[in-house]
N, C-alpha and C positions, 0 to 999 in steps of 0.2 A: 539296451537303450538303443533305433534306426541309424542309418548312415547320416549322421548329422554333425560331424566335427570337421569343419573346413580347416585345411592346413594353412592358417593365416595367423601370423604373429600378433597383429593388432587386435584381432578378435579374442585371442587367448589372453592378452594383457587386459583388455576391457572386462572380460569375464572374471579375472582375478580381482580387479579393483571393485567390480560390482559385488562380488561375493563378500569381500572385506567390508564394504560399505553397508551391505544388507545385514551382516553379522553385527556390526557396530550399532546399527539401528535397532536390531533385536534386543541388545543389552539396554539401550536407552529406553525403548518402549516398555520393556519388562519392568524396569525400575519405576518408570512413570505410571505404569498401570497399577502397580501395588500402591504407590503414593496417592493416586487419584481414586483408588478403590473401584477401578473399572475392569470388569471381567472381559469386556470386548477388547480393551487394549492388551491385556495379558494374553488372550487367545490369539490376537493378531501378531503379537511378538513371537509366539511359537510358530505361527504360520510363516513369518519372515525367516525364522531359523530353518524351517524345512526348505524354503526357497534358497537360502544361502547354501544349504547342503547340495541342492541340485546344481547350483552355479559352480560350487567347488568341484563336484564330480565332472562336470563338463570341462572346466578349466584343466583338471588333471588329465583329461583325455588329450588335450593339446600338448601338455608336457610329456606325456607318455609317448606320443608319436615322435617327438623330437629326441627322446632318450634312446640311445643305441642299445640293442639287446646285448646280453653278456653270454659267456659260455655256460653259465649256470641257468640263466633265465633267457632261453633262446627266443621267446616270444616278446621279450621286453617286460614292461611294468604296467601294461594296460589295466590289469584287473585289481591292482592295489587300491585304486580309487573306488572301484565298484564294490569291493569288499568293505571298505570304510563306509560307503553309503548305506550298505545293508545293515551294518552294525549300528550306525547312527540313527537309522530309521527305526530300529527296534527300541532304541533309547527314547525317541520322541513319542512313541505310543504311550508311554507312562504318563507324561504331562497331559497328553490329550485326554486320557481317561479321567484324570483329576479335573480337567476343565469341564467335562460333561457332568461330573458329580457336583462341582461348585455351581455350575449353571443351573442345575435343577434346584439347588438350595436357594439361589438368588431369585429364581422365578417365584418361589413361594414367599420369600421375604426380601423384596428388592431393596438395595442400599441406595445411598445418595452419592453417585460418582461425581467427580469434578468435571463438568462439561467443558470448562475452558481448556483443561489439559487434553481432553479428548479431541477438541477442535484443532488444537495445535499439532498433536501427533497424527491425527487423521490427514491434515493438510500436508504435513511433512512426508508421510508415507506415499501419498499420491504423487508428490513432487519427485521423491526419490525414484519411484518406479518409472515415471515419465523420462527422467534423465537417463536411467539405465537402459531403457528400451531404445531411446534415440541413439545412445552411444553404441549399442550393440549393432543396430541396423547400419550405422555409418561405418563401423569397423569391418563388418562383414563384406561390404562392397559387392553385393550381388551374390556372394557365396551362400551356400545353404546353411544358415546358422540354425542351431538346435531349435526346432519349433516348440519343444516343451519349455524352453527357457522363456519364450515370449508368453506362453500360456500361463506360467507361474507369475510373470510380471503383471499380466492382465488380472489374475486372481488377486494379487496384492493391491492393485489399484482399486478394484471393486470393494475389497475389504476396507480400504482407506475411505472411500466414499461412503460406505456403510457406517463407519465410525462418525463421520461428519454429520450424517443424517440422524444417527442416534443421539448425538450431542445436542442437535437442534430440537429434537423431540423432547429431550429432557429439559432443555432451557425454556422452550416456549409453552409446552403443554404439561410438563412435569411427568412425562411417561418414563418413570424410572425402570420399568420392566424392559425397555428397549435395549438397555445395556446387557443384561444376562441373555436375552433372546439372541442378540447379535453375537454374543460370546459363544453360544451354542452353535450357531451357524458357522462361525469361523473355525470352531473346534472340529466340526465335520469336514471343513475344507482342509484342515491340517491332516486329518486321518486320510482323506482322499489323496492329498499330495504325497504324503509319506508312503502310503500303500503303493502308489504308482511307481515311486522310486525303488521300493523294496522288491516289487514283482519283477521289474525290469532287471534289477541287479541280480536277483536269484536266477532269472532266465539266462543271463550271461554266465554266471558261475556254474550252472548246470549244462552249459553249452547247447542251449535251445536255439531254435531258428530265430534269427534276428527279426525284430519288428519291421513290418513293411515288406517282407519278402515272402513269396510263395514258392515252395519247392517245385511244384508242377510247372510254374511259369519259367523258372530258371532252366529246368530240364528241357522244356519245349523250345526255349530259345537256343540252347546248345544243339538240339536235334535239327534246327533249321539251318545250321552251318553246312554248306555244301560238302558232300562226301562223308559226313558223320552218319554212321549206320545205327549206333546205339549209345545210350548213356546210362550208366548204372553206378552203384556204390557212391551215390552223391551225398555229400555232407556239407552243410553251411552252419557256421557258428560265429559267435562274437568273441574277439580277443579282449575287447573293452568297448567303451562308448565310441561308436562311429568307426570301428575297426573290425571288418568281417574277414573270415578265412573260409576257404573253399577247397574241397578236394572231390575228385570224381574219376571214373574210368570212362574213356571214350573209345569206342570201336570204330575203326576206319578200314577201308580195303587195303590190301598190300600195295604200298606206294614207295617211291624213292624217299630217302630221308628228308630231303629238302621240301618235298610236298607235305610230309607230316609236320614239319616245322611251320609251314605256312598255315595249316589248319589250326595248330596250337596258337599261333599268333592271332588268328581270327577269334578263337574262343576267348583268349585273354582280353582282347579289345572289346568284345561283346559284353563280357562280365563287368568290365570297368565302366563302359559307356551306359549300359542300361540299368545295372544294379549297384554300381559304385563299389564293387568287390575288387580289391587289388592284391590281396594275398592269396594267390591261386596256385594249386598243385594239380596237374592233370596227367593221368597215366594213359598214354595211347596204346591201343591193342589192335591186333589184326585178326583175332579170333576170340571165341567165347572164353572168358576166364572161369575157372572152376571155384566153387565155394570152398572146397577143401583146401585150396591154396590161400585162403584168407581174403578172398575178393569181397565177401559180404560179411558184415557183422550180423550175428543172429538177431532176427527181429527187425533189422533195418532194411532200407531199400537196397 
């Protein structure tokens, strides 16, 4: 998941409250959906659960950054939340499949959902997402707050508006098929949301290149530093959400130690300023290193 976790306590606290509020709304909407016989409400409840999952993972990133590494876990606890997100995402795919099955059945034989409950829950969902979005923007105070969080909030708001529209269609024109049709659309949104979380989580667990970064761009930026002759054995991976790690070998001409330190400082500053990479390990060399000495991982750059 990109460099998108600002080290701001207020944002972390708002994320935690937003996740808990969204989870509570999931429970209420799920119960009301069954009571009102509305597939749209049930689908939207699971969509809210997937968004609560994304909020919890982002909040966990804030907590992991504040928790000191131990002798046993030298990188800290960044990936605990990522692993939990991947497992939870797998579990959500089951209800999503059931929603598609029930949606197809309801389209063939639409029921009579309670439009009043649909109106109430749809309005409550739009209001909740508006409050969460405003609170996150204020807490971030100009920091780069996770763009995916706002994307999920926007999706929730659209789903809430869709429920309001479906309720009105049922009330005014008696279009009962609007409920299962909207339920199928929201079920698709659930799969898309969960799939995005799972793919990004798996990318982190497999130490793939973080989203938003291009290896060639980072390499070219380091080569632009004065007196850098070559860059190789370059690796970038994510420790967790918004926490990137970086290693590489940089060849420079024979220079006094102080000059080498100055080049190293420039590389570190460049990586943090342009790519928001702060966990950096650079090996300076004055001659070509040999593959037999472990400079290159087979198949890697």
